[in-house]
C-alpha positions in Angstrom: 30.1 134.4 92.0 33.5 132.8 90.3 33.2 129.3 88.9 36.4 127.2 89.4 36.6 124.0 86.9 37.2 121.3 89.5 39.7 119.0 87.1 41.8 122.2 86.7 42.1 123.0 90.4 42.9 119.4 91.1 45.8 119.6 88.6 46.8 123.0 89.9 47.1 121.4 93.5 48.2 117.9 92.9 51.0 118.6 90.1 53.5 120.5 92.0 53.8 117.7 94.9 54.2 114.9 91.8 57.0 117.0 90.6 58.8 117.6 93.7 58.2 113.5 94.4 59.5 112.6 91.2 62.7 115.2 91.9 63.0 113.8 95.4 62.9 110.0 93.9 65.5 110.9 91.0 67.8 112.6 93.8 67.7 109.5 96.1 68.5 107.2 93.1 71.2 109.3 91.4 74.9 108.3 91.6 75.7 110.6 94.2 73.3 108.9 96.6 75.0 105.3 95.9 78.1 104.5 97.7 81.0 103.9 95.2 78.9 105.3 92.0 79.5 108.6 90.2 77.9 110.0 87.3 80.9 110.5 84.9 80.7 111.4 81.3 84.3 110.5 81.1 86.1 107.7 79.7 85.8 104.2 81.1 88.7 103.1 82.9 89.4 98.9 83.2 92.2 97.6 85.0 92.8 93.6 84.0 94.2 92.2 87.2 95.7 88.9 87.3 99.2 87.2 88.1 102.2 86.3 86.1 101.6 83.6 83.5 97.6 83.4 83.7 96.9 84.6 80.2 96.7 88.4 80.8 99.0 89.0 77.9 96.4 87.7 75.7 93.4 89.4 77.4 95.2 92.7 77.4 95.5 92.2 73.4 91.8 91.5 73.1 91.5 95.2 74.7 94.5 96.7 72.9 93.4 95.8 69.3 90.2 97.7 69.9 90.1 101.1 67.9 88.7 102.8 70.8 90.9 101.5 73.5 94.2 102.9 74.7 96.0 100.1 76.5 99.1 99.8 78.5 100.8 96.6 79.6 102.1 96.5 83.1 103.1 100.1 83.8 103.8 99.6 87.4 106.8 97.6 86.1 108.7 100.7 86.3 107.9 101.1 90.1 109.4 97.7 90.9 112.3 98.5 88.9 113.1 101.6 90.7 112.1 100.7 94.1 113.2 97.5 94.0 114.5 97.4 97.6 110.9 97.4 98.8 108.7 94.1 99.1 105.5 94.0 97.0 103.5 94.9 99.8 105.0 98.2 100.5 105.4 98.6 96.8 101.3 98.7 96.4 100.8 102.4 97.0 103.1 103.4 94.8 101.7 101.0 92.2 98.3 102.3 92.7 99.1 106.0 92.5 101.0 105.4 89.2 97.9 103.6 88.1 95.7 106.3 88.8 97.7 109.0 87.1 97.7 106.9 84.0 94.2 106.1 84.2 93.7 110.2 84.1 96.3 110.5 81.0 98.8 112.3 83.4 102.0 110.7 82.0 104.5 113.0 84.3 103.9 110.5 87.1 106.7 108.6 85.0 109.2 111.3 85.9 109.9 109.5 89.1 110.9 106.3 87.5 112.4 107.2 84.3 116.2 108.7 83.4 115.4 112.3 83.1 116.5 113.7 79.4 114.8 112.8 75.9 112.5 110.3 76.4 110.4 108.4 73.6 107.1 106.4 74.1 109.8 103.4 73.6 110.8 104.3 77.1 107.7 102.7 78.3 107.8 99.0 78.9 106.4 96.5 76.5 104.7 100.0 74.7 104.7 97.9 71.4 101.9 95.8 72.6 99.8 99.0 72.8 97.9 99.4 69.3 97.3 102.8 70.5 101.3 104.0 70.6 101.3 102.3 66.9 98.3 104.4 65.4 97.3 108.1 65.2 98.0 110.5 67.3 101.1 108.7 68.7 102.3 107.2 65.4 100.8 108.0 61.9 101.8 105.1 60.0 98.9 102.7 61.0 95.1 103.3 61.1 93.5 103.0 64.5 91.2 100.2 63.1 94.4 98.1 62.5 95.4 94.7 63.6 98.8 95.9 64.8 101.8 93.2 65.6 104.3 94.4 68.3 107.2 93.5 66.0 105.8 95.7 63.0 104.9 98.8 65.6 108.6 98.1 67.2 110.2 98.8 64.2 108.2 101.8 62.7 106.9 103.8 65.7 109.8 103.7 68.2 111.0 107.0 67.8 108.0 108.8 68.7 108.0 111.5 71.6 107.0 110.5 75.1 104.8 113.6 75.1 102.3 111.9 72.6 101.8 109.0 75.0 99.4 111.4 77.1 97.7 112.8 73.6 97.0 109.5 72.5 95.4 108.6 75.7 93.2 111.5 76.1 91.7 110.7 72.4 89.9 107.3 73.6 86.9 106.7 75.1 88.5 103.5 77.2 91.7 103.3 79.0 93.1 100.0 80.1 95.4 98.9 82.0 96.9 94.9 82.9 98.7 94.7 85.8 99.9 91.6 87.8 101.3 93.6 90.9 98.3 93.9 93.0 97.8 91.0 95.6 94.8 92.5 97.1 91.5 94.3 96.7 91.9 96.8 99.7 94.7 98.9 98.0 92.4 99.4 94.8 89.3 100.5 97.1 90.0 104.0 96.5 90.5 103.9 93.1 86.8 102.3 92.9 85.4 104.9 94.7 87.4 107.6 93.4 84.9 110.5 91.3 87.5 111.2 88.7 87.5 107.6 87.9 85.0 105.1 86.3 86.9 102.0 87.2 85.8 98.3 86.1 87.9 95.6 87.1 88.3 92.3 85.1 90.0 89.8 87.5 91.6 86.9 85.5 92.6 83.5 86.9 94.0 80.5 85.8 94.4 76.7 86.7 97.2 76.7 89.4 98.8 73.4 87.8 99.0 75.3 84.3 100.6 78.5 86.1 103.0 76.3 87.9 104.2 74.9 84.7 104.2 78.1 82.8 106.5 79.5 85.4 108.9 76.8 85.3 109.6 77.7 81.8 110.0 81.3 82.4 112.2 80.9 85.4 114.8 83.4 84.4 112.5 86.1 83.0 110.5 86.1 86.8 113.6 85.8 88.6 113.9 89.8 89.8 109.9 89.7 90.4 110.0 86.4 92.4 112.7 88.1 95.0 110.1 91.2 95.4 107.0 89.0 96.1 108.6 86.9 98.7 110.9 89.7 100.1 113.6 88.6 102.5 112.7 85.2 103.2 113.5 84.3 99.5 117.1 83.5 100.3 116.3 81.5 103.0 114.2 78.9 101.3 115.7 75.8 99.5 115.9 76.4 95.6 113.7 73.2 95.3 110.9 74.7 97.3 111.0 78.2 96.2 108.4 77.7 93.3 105.9 76.0 95.7 106.3 78.9 98.0 105.5 81.2 95.2 102.5 79.3 94.0 101.3 79.1 97.7 101.7 83.3 97.5 99.7 83.7 94.3 97.0 81.3 95.0 96.3 83.1 98.4 96.1 86.4 96.6 93.9 85.5 94.1 91.5 83.9 96.8 91.6 87.1 98.9 91.0 89.4 95.7 87.7 87.4 94.6 86.7 86.9 98.3 87.0 90.5 99.1 85.0 91.4 95.5 82.1 89.5 97.2 82.0 91.5 100.0 81.9 94.9 98.2 78.8 97.2 98.3 76.2 95.9 95.3 77.0 99.5 93.5 81.1 98.6 93.4 80.5 94.5 92.9 79.0 95.5 89.5 82.3 96.6 88.8 84.0 93.9 89.5 84.1 90.7 86.6 85.9 87.3 87.4 86.7 85.0 84.4 88.9 81.8 84.0 91.4 81.7 81.1 90.2 78.3 80.7 86.9 79.3 80.0 87.7 81.8 77.5 90.0 79.9 75.3 87.2 77.0 75.4 84.7 79.8 73.8 86.8 82.8 72.9 83.8 84.5 70.8 81.2 84.3 73.5 83.6 85.2 76.9 85.1 88.0 74.7 81.8 89.4 73.9 81.1 89.3 77.8 84.2 91.3 78.3 83.4 94.0 75.9 79.8 93.9 77.2 81.2 94.5 80.4 83.1 97.5 79.7 80.5 99.2 76.9 82.5 98.1 74.0 81.2 96.8 70.7 82.5 93.3 69.3 83.6 94.5 65.7 83.6 92.0 62.9 87.3 92.4 62.5 87.9 91.5 66.1 85.9 88.3 65.8 87.9 87.2 63.2 91.3 88.2 64.9 90.2 86.5 68.1 89.1 83.2 66.2 92.4 83.3 64.2 94.7 84.0 67.2 93.2 81.2 69.3 92.8 78.5 66.6 96.5 78.3 65.3 98.5 75.4 65.2 101.7 75.9 67.6 102.3 76.4 71.3 103.1 80.0 71.0 106.6 81.4 70.6 108.0 83.7 73.1 106.8 83.8 76.9 105.0 86.9 76.5 104.0 86.9 73.0 100.4 86.4 71.8 101.0 85.0 68.5 98.3 82.7 67.1 98.4 79.3 68.9 96.2 76.5 69.8 95.0 78.3 73.0 92.7 75.0 74.1 96.4 72.7 74.0 98.1 75.4 75.6 95.5 75.3 78.2 96.0 71.5 79.0 100.0 71.4 78.3 100.3 70.9 82.0 98.4 67.6 82.2 101.1 66.2 79.7 104.1 67.8 80.8 104.2 67.8 84.5 105.1 65.0 86.8 102.2 63.8 89.0 104.0 64.1 92.4 104.5 68.0 91.5 100.6 67.9 90.5 99.7 66.9 93.7 101.6 69.1 95.5 100.6 72.2 94.0 96.7 70.9 94.5 97.5 70.6 98.3 98.9 74.3 98.4 96.3 75.8 96.3 93.1 73.4 97.3 91.1 76.7 98.8 91.7 78.4 95.8 90.9 75.8 93.2 87.7 75.0 95.3 86.7 78.5 95.3 87.6 78.9 91.4 86.0 75.6 90.2 89.4 73.7 89.4 88.8 69.7 90.2 92.0 68.0 91.4 93.1 64.7 89.7 93.6 61.9 91.8 96.0 59.8 89.9 98.2 60.1 87.0 96.0 58.1 84.7 93.3 61.0 85.3 95.9 63.7 84.7 96.9 62.2 81.4 93.1 61.4 80.2 92.3 64.9 78.5 88.8 63.5 78.2 88.4 64.1 81.9 86.8 67.3 82.7 88.7 69.2 85.5 86.6 72.5 85.4 83.2 72.5 87.5 80.9 75.1 86.1 81.3 78.5 88.1 78.4 80.3 88.9 79.8 84.2 89.0 77.6 87.1 90.5 
């Protein structure tokens, strides 16, 4: 007679079933079974999505100065300059394809948008705003952990060869691009589900009244882009009405991006973050920490000091696209002191739906507009 230990027999019979069940559960919950999510050990790809004059250059620098980040500002500028006969909508696919290649550090994509011949990294639009192009391996004159101003970089690193751009990109854990040339989320859907990318979108919005005021101060800088945004109808619009038509297009596009993000599958919605410029400058350390946490970056002590200093300066900023030290809260409220109330009322009418959605409260009188103690931000519950 053969004696069998019942406990061992039970383990022998049950264990394979348990192992199979665990493997099945692991397979079902793996990234390949979650729409839009893929398992990746590669770099994190981050797109700062915004519109002109919304504070995106500052947010770009928040990432650019991080030693783990390769950053480029507005690489799609090259598409718009080269294919200027197209409308903004027509150019979005070309912009998307360029963005994808840059995320993958394939800089040969610029061959179609740059003059042939001897190129340097300074051939890239606003290259000097990238700390990564001002430190090794792109430029040996600074350390990666240095806070580097664009002025110093432009003087010392402008003659480096173009091939170092791609080499530098491949040496970082995070690739961050800032763009104002997307007007809907549908164009980006294929990038969000692309298995070769780990794309996260930071959607930066700003009070339309502040955007309107800032655009007035940078008319000449934005003239070319305005024509592309509005297309063939631009020249048919009376000059005094043009700023309002542009604001309508901007508000609609930002609203559509936000609403489309809420309809994404849960796995993709986790890759989208909305942030208001006003919240960021009101409490820069807290909200910068949230931005870094969203993309898996540590908020290093020297960056905490830099963020505090850059947002608590005394001035209102210099050049339109500089990110030098300034009183960021005063900049955010400047429209309340300088814009005529009738212009404010017109912007509020045009952008009402967008303002309601983003938590920007209207001013109903000039008195309330000038009274800076009147709060114009409602609490925004961001999913």
